[in-house]
N, C-alpha and C positions, 0 to 999 in steps of 0.2 A: 828388254822386249826383243822377242825373236820375230824377224820379218822373213817370210818365205814366199815362194812363187805359188800362190794358191790356184793358178791355172794349170799346174802340173800335177797329174795324178800321183806320180812317184813321190814328189815333194810332199803332197798332202799325206800320203801314207807314212812317210818318215816322220813327219810332225806328229801324227797320231801316236806313233810308237813313243816319241819323246814325251808327249803329254801323259801317256799311260804310266811311264816311268817316273814322271814328275808328280809323285803322290802328294807332296807338300804344296804344289802349285807355286813353285819358286820362279817360274817364268810366265810371261804373258806372250801368247803366240798370235800373231796377226798376219794375214795375207797381204801381199803387196797391193791388192786391190783396195785396201783400207787407206784412203788418202790421209785421214787424220793421223793414223799410226806413222805414216811416212813423214808427215810434217813434224810430229812429236819427236821423232828420232833423228830427223835430218838426213835420213837415208833416201836416196833417189830410187825410183822404181827400177830403172835400168840396172842398178847395182844389185838389187835383190832378185832380179830376173836371172842374173848370172850365177849368184851363189846366196846361200842362206846367210842372213845377217843377224848379229846379236848386238844390241845397244844396251850397255849397262855402265853405270857410274861415269858417264861422259866418254867412255871408250866404245868403239865399234869394231867388232870382230867379224870376219867373213870366212865362209867356206869351212874347211876343216878346223881352223882355229876357233870358229864359233862353236862347232860341235864339241871341241875339247872343253871350252868354258861352260857350255851347257851341261855336259856330263859331270863336271866338277860340282855343280849345284844340285845334282840329283841325289836322293837318299842313297847312301852307300857308294856314291860315285867318285869320292875323293881320290881313292887309290887308282881307279881306272883312268880318271882324268889326268892324274900325275903321270902315269905310264904313257898315255896317249900324247902327252906334251913333251916327252923326252925327245932330244934331237933326232935320232934315227927314225923313231916312230912318227914324229911330226913331219919329217920330210916325206916319208912313205905315205902317210895319211893325206898330205896335201896333194901329192901326185895322184893318188887313187881318187880323191874327191874331184879333182879337175877332170880326170878321165870319165868318171860317171856323169858329171854335170854336162860334159860336152856331148854325151851320147844319149842323154835322157830324152824321152818322147813325152810330149804333153798330150793331154786328153782332147777329145773333140770339143769344139766350141771355145778353145783357149785362144784362138785367133792368131794373128800375125806374130805376136810377141813370143810364141812358143816354137816357132819354126827354127830348126837348127840346121 
């Protein structure tokens, strides 16, 4: 299950892209406002507020690592996921993910949790 910050417009748009690419419906996408999904995965809202989370098979991935794992499950995404997971690409991807996450702006009405 993918847990994302549904109070963030940028995050919602990114998840919409992932859903569109996920033609087989391999992932379940839930916003961090869904308390049942948080309980089910054991992910705390504060964690999902900072970065996208993927809970699968007893493992939890966060940020860029979650994206790599999601891409691997997409139709035709195996090779892309493999390349994204290579050492230099993973290091660069993590750095880029953190930079974007730190600078994202949340939409109106998102409240205190989206102030950066």
